[in-house]
Backbone bond lengths (Angstrom), bond angles and torsions (degrees), N, CA, C in turn:
res aa  C-N    CA-C-N  psi(-1)  N-CA   C-N-CA  omega(-1)  CA-C   N-CA-C  phi
1 V - - - 1.438 - - 1.517 109.84 -
2 V 1.314 116.97 -44.08 1.467 119.71 -179.60 1.490 111.11 -66.02
3 L 1.327 117.81 -45.33 1.479 120.38 -179.45 1.519 112.75 -66.24
4 S 1.322 117.34 -37.01 1.455 118.61 -178.54 1.532 111.20 -77.51
5 S 1.320 118.97 -22.38 1.451 120.10 179.27 1.513 113.01 -81.79
6 T 1.308 118.92 -11.33 1.462 120.63 179.87 1.510 111.72 -76.22
7 Q 1.308 117.99 -19.67 1.469 125.34 -179.70 1.504 113.05 62.29
8 L 1.318 116.94 15.45 1.452 121.03 170.71 1.532 110.34 -85.81
9 L 1.311 116.44 -25.06 1.452 123.03 -177.41 1.528 110.25 -120.03
10 T 1.323 115.77 149.26 1.448 118.29 171.31 1.516 108.53 -71.57
11 L 1.311 118.24 168.78 1.441 121.21 179.05 1.533 112.15 -61.66
12 A 1.326 115.76 -39.76 1.466 120.20 177.66 1.525 111.07 -64.20
13 E 1.332 117.16 -42.62 1.457 120.58 178.76 1.523 111.51 -66.77
14 A 1.326 116.26 -37.21 1.462 119.94 -179.95 1.532 110.93 -65.66
15 W 1.344 116.72 -42.19 1.474 118.25 -179.91 1.531 111.24 -72.15
16 T 1.324 117.07 -35.99 1.455 119.42 175.33 1.513 111.49 -63.71
17 T 1.310 116.73 -41.97 1.469 121.61 178.37 1.543 109.80 -64.35
18 T 1.322 115.94 -42.28 1.450 120.17 177.68 1.541 110.98 -61.51
19 N 1.327 115.16 -42.08 1.459 119.11 178.95 1.514 111.62 -64.22
20 V 1.312 117.80 -43.51 1.451 121.71 -179.21 1.535 111.38 -65.57
21 I 1.318 116.36 -44.52 1.475 119.60 179.25 1.529 110.01 -64.07
22 H 1.332 116.32 -47.20 1.470 119.71 178.76 1.525 110.88 -60.88
23 G 1.297 117.44 -42.51 1.460 121.35 -178.84 1.523 112.35 -63.47
24 L 1.313 117.38 -44.12 1.456 120.65 -179.04 1.531 111.66 -68.12
25 V 1.343 115.48 -42.06 1.469 118.88 178.11 1.533 109.94 -65.59
26 T 1.326 116.79 -42.19 1.461 120.35 179.30 1.504 111.61 -62.96
27 F 1.322 116.75 -41.70 1.479 119.56 179.18 1.527 111.13 -62.98
28 V 1.300 116.96 -45.92 1.454 120.18 -178.63 1.521 110.50 -64.28
29 V 1.318 117.31 -47.05 1.478 120.54 -174.65 1.523 111.46 -72.38
30 L 1.320 118.21 -44.26 1.470 120.11 -174.45 1.520 114.07 -86.90
31 H 1.338 117.39 -34.34 1.474 118.82 -169.78 1.520 114.51 -115.96
32 W 1.306 119.86 -10.32 1.437 120.09 -174.57 1.537 112.53 -110.57
33 V 1.313 116.40 -50.91 1.465 121.51 -177.28 1.509 109.89 -72.51
34 K 1.307 115.65 130.68 1.476 121.29 179.69 1.515 110.01 -105.05
35 G 1.313 115.57 153.07 1.452 120.74 177.72 1.512 111.80 96.46
36 S 1.299 115.63 -173.32 1.460 122.42 179.79 1.511 108.48 -143.85
37 P 1.317 117.99 140.55 1.470 119.76 -176.99 1.530 112.36 -63.49
38 D 1.312 117.78 -27.86 1.477 119.48 -177.47 1.537 112.24 -104.90
39 D 1.313 117.16 18.39 1.455 121.63 179.57 1.527 109.38 -87.42
40 V 1.324 115.28 96.94 1.461 120.44 -174.91 1.527 111.94 -75.12
41 Q 1.340 116.54 -40.17 1.445 120.08 -174.62 1.519 114.71 -90.75
42 G 1.320 119.08 -1.94 1.441 122.34 176.68 1.506 115.30 77.95
43 E 1.337 118.80 16.90 1.445 121.12 -179.42 1.530 112.22 -68.55
44 L 1.301 116.53 -27.76 1.483 120.45 -176.63 1.518 113.36 -102.31
45 S 1.311 117.48 7.68 1.465 120.58 -173.32 1.536 113.11 -66.06
46 A 1.312 118.29 -19.75 1.465 121.62 -178.31 1.525 112.17 -93.44
47 Y 1.335 118.95 -2.07 1.463 122.58 -173.94 1.509 111.43 -115.53
48 T 1.339 115.69 143.30 1.451 120.11 172.08 1.517 108.36 -78.73
49 L 1.329 115.98 169.30 1.488 119.44 179.07 1.525 110.14 -62.59
50 W 1.303 117.86 -37.36 1.465 121.39 178.98 1.529 110.25 -60.44
51 E 1.326 117.37 -40.72 1.442 121.46 179.40 1.546 111.91 -72.27
52 Q 1.322 116.57 -22.98 1.454 120.98 179.52 1.523 113.17 -84.24
53 V 1.334 117.68 -23.82 1.462 120.93 -176.90 1.531 108.85 -62.61
54 D 1.319 115.46 125.99 1.467 122.87 178.63 1.516 113.39 52.03
55 A 1.329 115.55 35.33 1.470 122.05 178.12 1.513 113.58 56.12
56 G 1.322 116.40 30.93 1.465 120.54 176.56 1.516 115.60 79.73
57 R 1.344 118.07 2.83 1.464 118.66 178.95 1.540 109.57 -70.99
58 P 1.325 117.89 132.01 1.461 121.06 -178.22 1.529 112.72 -77.73
59 W 1.316 115.63 151.76 1.455 126.01 171.72 1.537 114.93 57.59
60 T 1.316 114.59 37.42 1.466 118.40 171.08 1.542 107.52 -81.22
61 S 1.313 116.31 169.02 1.465 119.13 -177.49 1.536 110.94 -63.50
62 T 1.299 117.80 -33.96 1.475 120.98 178.22 1.516 110.70 -65.63
63 R 1.316 117.48 -45.28 1.460 120.92 179.02 1.509 112.03 -65.84
64 K 1.313 116.57 -39.00 1.468 120.71 177.11 1.531 110.63 -60.81
65 F 1.330 115.54 -41.28 1.469 119.63 178.86 1.532 109.62 -65.09
66 L 1.320 117.17 -42.17 1.469 120.35 -178.86 1.538 112.43 -68.61
67 V 1.307 117.63 -21.53 1.470 121.59 172.95 1.532 109.61 -84.44
68 L 1.328 117.43 -35.26 1.461 122.00 -176.21 1.532 112.50 -66.66
69 V 1.325 117.17 -40.38 1.443 120.98 -174.66 1.550 113.19 -59.73
70 P 1.355 120.04 -52.63 1.470 117.46 178.01 1.527 112.75 -66.84
71 T 1.338 116.53 -28.11 1.449 119.61 177.97 1.525 111.28 -66.02
72 V 1.320 116.99 -42.99 1.463 121.75 179.15 1.522 110.68 -67.41
73 I 1.323 117.01 -42.70 1.475 120.20 179.16 1.531 109.80 -62.50
74 T 1.312 117.77 -41.53 1.466 120.86 177.04 1.505 111.41 -65.29
75 L 1.298 117.50 -40.50 1.478 121.16 179.05 1.535 109.26 -63.81
76 I 1.298 117.84 -45.59 1.490 120.65 178.47 1.520 110.07 -60.58
77 A 1.323 116.87 -46.83 1.483 120.04 -179.61 1.518 111.04 -62.78
78 S 1.324 118.04 -36.14 1.463 120.48 179.83 1.531 111.92 -71.90
79 V 1.311 116.70 -42.62 1.476 120.34 179.80 1.531 110.97 -66.03
80 V 1.342 116.23 -45.15 1.444 119.52 -179.44 1.525 111.30 -63.11
81 S 1.319 118.50 -33.99 1.461 121.52 179.85 1.527 112.53 -85.67
82 D 1.329 117.57 7.21 1.484 122.36 -179.28 1.528 112.00 56.58
83 Y 1.314 116.22 32.59 1.447 123.80 177.05 1.548 112.80 56.71
84 R 1.314 115.59 34.43 1.477 119.73 176.91 1.520 109.28 -63.97
85 P 1.329 117.00 137.29 1.468 121.20 -176.89 1.528 114.50 -55.82
86 A 1.329 117.44 -37.26 1.459 120.27 -179.57 1.524 111.36 -62.58
87 H 1.329 115.66 -41.12 1.472 119.49 179.49 1.509 111.12 -73.81
88 L 1.340 116.62 -39.69 1.458 119.37 178.94 1.526 111.22 -64.48
89 A 1.338 116.60 -32.09 1.456 120.77 179.27 1.543 111.13 -64.23
90 L 1.309 116.99 -23.48 1.457 120.86 175.94 1.529 111.75 -95.28
91 N 1.310 116.92 -43.05 1.458 120.28 -173.76 1.508 114.83 -69.00
92 L 1.315 117.09 -43.58 1.482 119.97 -176.58 1.530 113.89 -68.65
93 P 1.324 120.50 -42.92 1.456 118.84 176.01 1.524 112.28 -65.49
94 V 1.313 118.35 -32.37 1.474 120.47 176.55 1.524 109.54 -66.39
95 L 1.336 118.76 -40.14 1.447 122.32 176.20 1.527 110.08 -62.06
96 A 1.320 116.33 -44.63 1.481 120.20 179.12 1.518 111.35 -62.50
97 L 1.319 116.82 -36.65 1.439 121.41 177.66 1.536 112.41 -64.86
98 C 1.327 115.66 -38.01 1.466 120.14 -177.67 1.528 111.70 -76.17
99 I 1.307 116.49 -34.93 1.460 117.90 -174.24 1.506 108.26 -98.81
């Protein structure tokens, strides 16, 4: 909403930019950074946040939600851009990076 209201970007560019920013931030926070800010004893220092969610159990409702969000943002960005190859070339690798 903020990017599209600036009128510097088209709606397709704004959604693609939103997808790329969200994807990069999500990758760094969930899959790259290890440990936990409130981990006093260092028990979680070897695990990423993704590995810590629901104690590593797969396909819980929390993990499904965390997979759904980047998927929906990518879908919106793709539909708004009319599936133009230039936008897909950015949106799909970002989705693959997140999931």
